Phi, psi and omega in degrees: 000317179299318181297318179298321179296316178299321177299319181296314179299317179299319179296319179297316179300315180298320178296319178296315179297318179296319179297321178296318179295316179298320180296320180291324183275327186227058182298325179296317179295314178301316182295321180294320177298321185283330193235337185286127181298143172263350180287155176288143178291133177244120179305141181279136175296133180299131182291153178300148185302327184255021187299326183275006169285343181279121180303336179291349180273009182232138172281332175213140175191161182301140178086358182282136173284145179056041178297117184295337181288345180271000177294146177228139176279163172279147164250094188232294187253147169272187186297335181273356181093359180286146176294114185277356184275358186270340183264167185295322181297318179294323178297322177295320178293330179298338176290339182260324187248115179289136183281349187297138179255350189301143178293328179233098181298160179295158180300322181295313181292324179295318180294329182283331188252315191292136174277183183248024176281164170249124185255122176257109185245129179248118186286157178286178182301126177235002180251119187243007185289151173267000187280344183206150179282339177231144179287147167292164181289343176224113178219122189305309183292315181296320179294320178300313180294319179299320176297322177294321178297317178296320179297314185274330185257306183296334179299334178292339181259346197283347174287348177276351180159197180275133180267134172243117182233105187279151161288148172204158182280073186299150171292139179295159181307320182298340178295336181269357180246346188293144172280338176278088186286339178293311179293318178301319179298324178295319180294317181293320178296321179297318178297319181297323181300322176295318181297318180296320179294321177295323180295320178299316178295321177302311182296321182291335186271342184256155178302150185292342180254011182287130174298145184241134172242128177255133181211139178195163180227140174058238178304322177299323178291322176302313181293324177293322177300316177295322178298318177300316182293315188276327192238346185247313185305127177076012180242162176301337180299329181301331182287345180267351185279117176290311178193156176238119181260096182259081193259137176078017173218129187290139173242118177286123180299325186272315189257347182248311191305317182299334182276353187272352174081352177230146179278170171290144175292127180244357172224158185288348179238019178288144177249161177065048186213175188244139173239143179202144174199160178221125193262132175226144172258161178271144354285128185262143174226089182273021187302320180300324181282313184293324179297317178294315181298315183292343180267009183248166180253136180284174182295339180269006178088358178261154179297144175279353186309128176068005176277154183279141177272146175295126178234099174270128175281115184291347177277318181268336186077015184230141179292152169053049178230168180247147174215135179285163180302327182299339182273356179283117184287340178170116172271130177277103178270113184280155170280173190304324183264004177065014180270342178223169178185166179233147176273126179240111182276158167074024185242335185237116177270183181205135179218128174283127185290163183274355188260291188246343181105031173272152178268112180268130190246013178105188183286137184300325183291348174265310185296328183301341180286351185241020177222172175271122180303146177100350181249011174270130183279164180306146180083017185058042177273113182264038182309316184299335188250017183308319181269316187292333176298336185230033189308310185290326177291323177297316180300315179294322181299313184290325177291323178295315181290324178294320178298318178296320180298319183271357181068033181249161173297143180290134177282356181233156179296164177301153175292155178296143176290143180298145178289329180201137179264147178236199182299129180293159186294338182278356183283164177307143192263017175291155184304140179270153179237000000 
């Protein structure tokens, strides 16, 4: 009996090891099996014209109690656990990063810090079910994750003004992994229609002269990119856009950027421009991303294959530049449940690579100390952490650009000068050598 039990344990260990090997060799296949819906696609019923007048249709909006975008992390300990507020460098950083953690800051502190922009933030994919190609407007698990995303990501923008973060019938995670691109495209298009409708409600609710900041991550960034092309480019609205943060979704410098109506940001205080990046640690294997990207068509009708992606360094605010870890004002290190976190400065650097335009963040065995294990994607893809790795720099960047837009003194110090400049974003997008 004991021998049979040992055989069983050995068999289980072999299965686990085999599963690990399969995952390493075929991560795309494993992901498709786990997340791509087997259900037939069902067209989404068109939402009522005034649906976004309902406050319940927003994860964040002005006047909301317990608005997750108003959360702030602590700036307390560095990586060694030492109180970081005691040295001069940390005190200087404290001028940029508010230490308050309260979900709703006091009226006095809000009046002293918050700008008067309106921020339209579209959250990344939070619906992972295989039961449907599009999420329902209310799903407990998806809503919980979306609130965490707004808390950890949108909070970096919210000192520039009031955040509006809509619910939408997002495409499920499997839609981005499916080989059936026709069905996946229908799901993504349905999600975009909700985002566009929410944007119309957002515009109707804010003053006509209010500066606008667009921000989104992953699927949210994809929808904002489409929104720029369809609703902003070539319209008077473009003049109101302080900046568009299209993070975690690739923008081809050659085939996409010209259609978006705004240029890439080329200085840290430029207004009316676009920022974008996608984070990888070394040793990096971005094959899953590049294979998907190279198989698509750009907005100008030409293939994106082998074209360079826009890579804005979030530390310098400039494309295709290098910045050392010491220049990182604060990485938001989340706790295990992602409900709390601390800002740790000076630990994660950033360099735009010379080949395709990925943001390289250093060695994985170093960076892993500032994230929650288990959420790093295959190939050392730190997609989940694109914004939180640079939370304090993103906050400073948006405040700096808003000040430039309004012709006011910047409330934050200048961005760090790049350690080394590379090919500018406006250059031909073929791979660099």
